[in-house]
N, C-alpha and C positions, 0 to 999 in steps of 0.2 A: 751333609753326606748322603748318599743314597742308601736306599734299604737294602740293594743288593752288595753296595760296598763293604757296609757294615756288617753284613750276614758273612761275607769273605773273610775280613779280617776277624770275627768272631770265630770262624772255622780254623785261621791259619794259627790263630793263638792258640787255640786248643789243641790242635796237633803238636806245634811245637813243643807245648808243655809236658803232653803223653811222651814224645820222644825224649827228652830230657830226664822223665821218671822212669824210663823204660831199665836202664842199666841198674842205679843204684837201688831202685826200688826192689827190681827183680832179685837183685842179690841180697837184699834184706828178706824175702821172702824164702829165697833157698836156703838160708842160713838157718831160717826156723824151722822148715821139713825135714831138713839134712841133719841137722844139729843134735848131739846125743846128750846135751847137758839139758836138766830140769830145773826149774825154779821150785822154790819151796811152796808156791801157792799150787804149782803143779802137782808137785808129790803130796800135798795133802787131797787134791781131787782125784788122785789116782788111789789113795789108802782109803777115802771115802766111798770110790764105787767098786773097790776091791780089783784095782787092775794091776798086773804085774806090767810095769813100764818098760821092762827089756823084753817083755814076750811079743813076737810078731805072729801075725795070723795068716792062715792061708786064704786064697781067695773069697771061699765059701765061707770061713768064720767072719771075715772082715764084712763081706755081704751081709750076713745074719745078724752081725752088732749093729750094722747101719738100719737094718729094717727095724730090728726091735727097739732101737732109740726112736725112730721116727714113729712106730706105732703107739709107744707110750707117750709120745708128744702129743699125736692127734686125740689119744682120749683124755689125756690131762687137757689139753686146750678145749675141747668140746665141754668137758664137765665144768672148768672155768667160765665159760661164755654162758650155760645154761643156768648157773648158780649166780650170775652176775649181781641179781639184786639183792643177794645176802652177805655181800663182800664190801669190804672199806672201800670208798673212793669210787662208790657205783654210781654217784650223782643223782640217784633217785631213778636210774634207768630200770626198765623192765629187762627179764632175762632172756637172752636171745632165743628166737623162736627154733626148733629143731632142725630144720632143714637149713636154715642160714648158719647155725652153730657148726654142722656138718660141713657145709660148703668151707666157711671160714677157716675151722681148723686145719681142713686138708689143705686150704691155699696156703695158708701161711708155713705151715711144715713142709709142704714142696716147694718152697720158695716162689710160689706163683703171685701170692697177695693179691688175688682176683678179690673184689668187694662187691657184693651185690647189696649194698647197706651205705648208708652215709654214717662215717665214722663218727663225726661229732655229737650226733644224736642218737646214736645207738650203742657205743660202748664208752664204758666209764673209766676212768683213768687208770686204776688199778688192772685192770685187763689189758687196756692198751700198752701199759708199760710192761708188766710181769707175764703178761702172754703173748701179744702180737709180735712187741718189741724183740723178747727174747728169741722168738723164733725167727726174727731178722736176722739175726747174729747166727746162730747154730745150723739153721738149714743153708745157709751161705757156706759155713764151714764144711758143711758135707760135702758140697759141691767142690769145694777145693780140695778136700781129701780124696775124694774120688778119681780127681785129674791127678794127682799125686800117686796114687796107686798106681794108675795105668801107666804113668811114665815110669816108675818104678818096674813094671812089669817088661818095658823096653831093656832098661838099664841094666838089670840082673839077668842072670842065667842059673839053669841047673838048679833051680829052687822054687818051691811053692809059696813063699813068704813075700808078702806085699808091704808090710809094716804092721801099724795097730791103729784101727780105727780112733780108739778113746784117746789114744795121745795126739794122734792128728787132730783130732776135733778139739782137744785142749788147748794145743799150742796155736792153732791157727785162730781158735777167738780169742786167746788172751792177748796173744803178741800181733796180731796182723790187725785184725778188724776192733778190737776195742780201742786201742790206742789211737788209730785216725779217728775213731767216732768221738773219742774225747776232745780233740781237737779241733774237729769240724765242729763241732756243736759250738764250742766258744766262739768261733767265727761266725757262725751263722746266728748266734745271739745278737754279737757285736752287729751284725748287719741288719737285725730289727725282728729277728723271728722270736715267736712266743716261746719262753719256758718257765710255766709256773705249774701251780696245780690250782688255779683258780677255776670254780665249778661252772661259773656262767653268770651273766648279769643281764636282767631285763631290762629292755629299753623299749620306749614308745616309737614307733613308726608314725610316717605322715598319714597312715590310714586310721591311726586312732589304735591299730592292734599292739601287739608286743610280740618280740622276738627275742631270743637268746644268745648272746655271742659270748661263745666261749673259748676261753685260753687253752692251756694245757701244756704239756711238755712235747712242743713241736718241734722244736730246733733237734732235740736229741732223736727223735724219732726220724726227724728228714734225713739226717745224716746215715742213720742206719739203714734206711731205704735204700739211699743212694750207693752208699759203700757195700752193702751186698747184693746191689743190682736186683732190689726188690720192688714190686709194684707196691699198689697200697698207699694210704697216706692217712695223717690224723682228720682232714678234711675231705669231703666228698669232691670238691673240686679241685682236689690235688693239687699238683704244683702251679696252678694257675690261680690258687688262693694267696695273697698278698702274706699272710702269716707264714705261709710256707716256701714262698718264693717273691721276696719282696723286690729285687731290682734284676736288672739285667745281669749283672756281676754275679751276684748269689746263681741265677740261672746257667751262667758259664760253670762256674764253681760245682754246681750239681751233677753237669755234664762230665767234668773232670774226675769228679768222686767215682761215676758211673764207669768211666772207662778204665782208669787208671789200675786196678787189679787185674781185669782182664787182659787188657794189652799187655802187662808185665809178666804174665804168667809164661808165656814163652821162653822169656830168660831162664825161669826155674826149670823148664822142660830142658832146655840146652845145655844147662849145667848140669843136671842129673844124668843125662846120657852121655856127658862129656865131648859134647860138640856145639860149641855156642852158635855155629853158623846154621844147625837145625832149628834152633830157635829165631834165627831171624827170617829163615824162609817161613815158618809157620805166622810170624808177626806180618811178615809182607803178604801173605793170603789175607789175614784179616785185614790190613789196612785198604789193600785194592777193593775189597768187596763194601768197605764201609764208606769210601771215599765215593766210589759209583753209586752207592744207595743214598747218601747225603747229598750230592749234586743231582740225582735225578730227581729226589724228592723236594728240594729246593727249585728246580725247573719246573716241575708241574705246578707248583702252587705259586710260584711269582708269574709262570706264563700265564695263570688263569686256566678255566675250561668251561666258557660260557660267555654270553653276551656282558653280563653285569661285570665279572672279574677282570674280562679284557678291557672294559670302559674304564675302570678303575686302576688297572694295572696290577693286581693280584687279588688272590682270594681271601679277603679279610674277615669273612663270616667264622665266628667261632673260635677267633683269635684274640687274645690280648693285647691291647694297644702298646703294653709298656715293654713287650716283646717283638712284637710284628710279625711279617708272614716268614722272613728267611730264619729268624730265630726258633720260631716254633716250629717251622719244616724241618730243622736240625735236632730239635729236641725231640721230635716224634721218630725220626730217623734213628736217634741215637739210643732211645728206650725200648725200640723194637728190635734194633741189631744186639742189642743187649737183652736179658731176661728182666729188664728193670719195670717196664709196664706204667712208670708213671705218666702222666702226660699235663701239659701245659696248655693246650688249646683241645679244642674238641674236633678228633678224626673223623667223625661221622659228615663234618662240613667241609672237609677238604674236598678238593676237586677229583674227579673219579680215579683217575690216574695217582693221583697224589694221596690218596687214601688204601690205593692198591700197595703202594711201597712199603708202609708197615707190616701189611698182609704177608708181602713177600720176604721181607726181612726176617719174620717168624718161619716161615715156610723154608727158608734155606738152612734151619735148624738152629737159628741164631748163634752163630760163628763168628761173626765179625765184630766185635771179638766175642760175643755171647755173654752167658752170665758166670759169674766168678766160678771157676772150675770147668762147669758144664760147656762153656764155649771151647775151652783147650780141649776136652774129651771129648767132643763133637766133632772138631776139627782134626783131630787124629785118628778118628775113624774114618773119616773122608780121605784123608791121608793114606790110608791102610786100603781103602777102595780104590784110589788112584793106582798107588804100586801093582795092585791086582790087574787092573785095567791095563796097565802097561806090560805087563807078564805076558797075558794074553797076545799082545799085540806082538810079542817077538817070539812066542813060545817057549819060554823058561819060566820057572818057579821065582815067583815075585819075591823081593826081601826088603825089609824095611828097619833100618838101624841094626843091620847084623842079624834079623830074625826073619824065618821064613813065614809067608804068609800062605798057610795051606786051607784044607778043606774047614779045618774047625775054625781058624780064626776068620775066616771070611764068612762063616755062618753067624759068628756073634757080629761083626762089623754090618752083615747085611739085615739081620733082626734089628739091630740097633734105629738102622734109617728107616726102616718100614713101618716101626711101630706107631711113630707119630702121626704120618699119614693118615694111616688106617684110622685112628682116633677121629681126624679133622674131618675126613671125609665121611665116615660111617656115622660120626654126631651130627654133621651136617644133613645127611639124608635122614637119618631119624628125627630131625626137629620138623622137616618139613614133613614127613611121613606120618607123623602123629598130630600134625596141625599146630605145634608149638612154636612154629614160625609166625604165628598170627599175633606174638607180644612184638613183633618188629613193626615199627612207626612207619615205615616204607613196603611197597610194592615192588615188583620187577627188579630189575638186577641190583637196585640199591638194596632192596630187601634181602635178597642173597647175600649180599657183600656182610650186611649185620650180622647175619646168623653164623656165615663162614668165619668172619672175624674173631666172633666169642668162642668158637670151637678151636680156632687157631691158636688163639692166645693161652686158653686155658690148656690145651694138649701140648703146648710149647712152654708151659709154665713162666708165660711173660706176665699177663695180669694186666694188661691195658685193655680197655674197652672203646670200641668204635663208636659205642651210643647209638642212641635211636632205636634201642630195642629193651623191654623189661626181662629182666632174668631173675627177679625176686620172685619167684614161685616154687613149688615144690618139685616140678619136673626139671627145671632149668639148673636150680641147685644142686639137686642130685645127678644130674646128667654131667654137668660142669664138673663136678666135686670127682666123678669117676674118669673122668677124662685128664684131670690135672693129677690124680692119683697113679693112674696107670703111665701117663705120660712122664713122670717123674722116675718111679720105681722100676718100671720094666727096662727103661736104657741103661739104667745103673747097674743093673744085674748084669747084663750083656756085656757092659765095660768091664766089670770086675772080673767076670768070666775071661775076658779077651785077654785082660792084665794077668791072670792066672795062666792062662796058656803059654804066652810071651815068655814069662819068667822061667817055666820049667825047660824051654829051649837052650840048647847051646848056641853061641854066637857061630854066626856064618860069616867065614872073611871075605872081604869085598873082592869082586874079580873085574876082569873088563865089561862083562855081561851085567853088571851091577849097575841099576838105575841110581846115578846120583840124586840124591834129595834135598840139596842143599843150594841147588842153582835155579837162574829164572825158569827154565824149562819146566821144572817140577812145578814150581810155584804157577805157573800158567796153567799145568795140567789139574792142578788141584781146583783152582778158581773155575776152571771150565767145567769139570766133574761135578763139582758143587752146582753150578748153574743147570747145568743141563738136568743133572737127577731132579731137580725143582721142577725145572719145566715139563718134564715128562709125566710128574706125578701131579702138578698142581694146575696146569695149564686149561684143560677141561672146565674146572670150576672158576678159574679167574677169568675164562673166556665168557661164563654165562653171568658172571658179574660184574666187577669193576671195568674191564675190556668191554665189553656192551655199553656198559654205560659210558664210558669214554668215547667211544666210535659214536 
C-alpha cells in the first residue's frame, strides 16, 4: 500500500468516526450543560466555594468570575513553579526561572500550553500533575463554558442572565472531560504509554556518558492534552516521542480525541437554539475548511518542494518513520486547525507551502473546528459578521437566529476579530524592530516564518512551535506570555459582551427578507468571509515569508 493510499484511509476512517460521534456525543454534552440536576459531588463543590447553584449571572458577572478564576490560577501556578524544589516529587529539579514560570503559568491557564522548556528535565511530577494537568482540564472547560454562554445569548430573550460560570465549569470538567480522560488513559496505557511515578534511571551511552530515562504520568497527561485540545507534553519531543505516541493507531486516536469535542459542539448549539439544522450548518463550515486544509497540507508535503524532496517522492526530513509524510501532515493540520499545538513532526522542516498551512490554520482563528468551545464561539462570531455583510448587500437590518445584528453587536464581533491579528503582526514587528529575531536560526523568508509562527501560535492560544528559533529568553517569554494572555481573555470579554447584548433582545420573527442561515448558500458565505478576512489581514506577512520562500 502506498503512503498516499494509507494517508487517505487514515483520514476517511477518522472522518467516519467523527460523523458517528456527532449526534450521540453532542446530545450528551447538551444534557450536561442544559440539565438542572446536580450530583452530590457537584453540590459539595458549590458549598465549598460558596456558590448558589440556582443563581444565574449577567454577562458582566460571568466575565468577572471567569477572569478572577483565571487570575488566581496564574498566581497559584506561578508560585507552584517557583517553589518546585521544595515540593514532593520534585525529582531534585531546580525551581523554574521567573520568566519561564510567568510564560508557563499564563500558557497553561490560557489553554495554550506553549513550552519554552523541556518538560521531562524541567518539571517534577507534582508540578506536572497537580499544576499543569489541572489547567489542561479547567482551561478547556472555560472555553466550553464561554461557548455555551454565547449560545444562551442567542437562545434567550429579554433577560440579562447567561447561566452560572461556576456551575458550567464544574459540570463540564466532571461530566465531560474527566470521564473520557479516564477511559482514554486506560486505552493509551494498554497501547504502551508510560504511566508511573518513576523518577529516572541513569543508563550508560555508547560514548561513555550517562543520560536519564524518565517515565512519569505520560498517558493521563497525553489524554488530557488531546481531549482539551491543548499543546504541551510531558516530553520536549511531544507526540513524536514513543512514550507519548507509540504507534500509528495511537496517532489516530489522538486525532480523534482532538476533534471529537469541537466537532460535536455544533450539535449542542443546534439543540440549545431549538434548530438542529443550524448546528449542521456550522459543522459543515468546520468540515469544509478542515478538509481543504488537510488536503492542501498533504499535497504540499507529498509533492515536495525542492530537488531532494522531488527525487525521493516526498519531504521526509523532520518526520518520524513510524508515521510517514501523510500522517505527519494530517497531524500538523489537525493540531493547528484546533488549538491543540501538539506535534509529531518538525514543522520547521516542512516544505515552504506545507509549513505555511499550519500558520494559515491558526490565522483562520482556529475555527475548523477550533479549540474546545473557542472554535464554536469563534465561528459564531464569523457567522454574525457574515449576516451583517449580507444585510449590507440588500440594504436591510441583518438578523441571525431571530436576533438583530446592530451597531453594538457588530462592534463586539469586530473587536473580537481584530485583536488576534493585531497581536500577531505587532509582536512580529517588535521582534524584528528590537533585534530579538536574531534568535531565529535562519535568515530571509524562512527566518520571518519562524518569528511569525511563534506569535501566531501564542496569540491564537495554539501552543505548537515551528522550531528553528530560540524563545527561552526573558524578552521572548515575556512577549509571548502577553500575547497569550491578551489573545485569550480580550476575545472572551467581547464574546460574553455580545452574548449579553443578544440575550436582552426580544426575538424578531422571520420574514421573506430574512437570510436563511441553515442552507448551503449561507455555509458557502461563511467559508468565503472567513478566508477573505484572513487573506486581507495576513497576506502581506505570508507573502514575505512562506509564499516568497515557496516561489
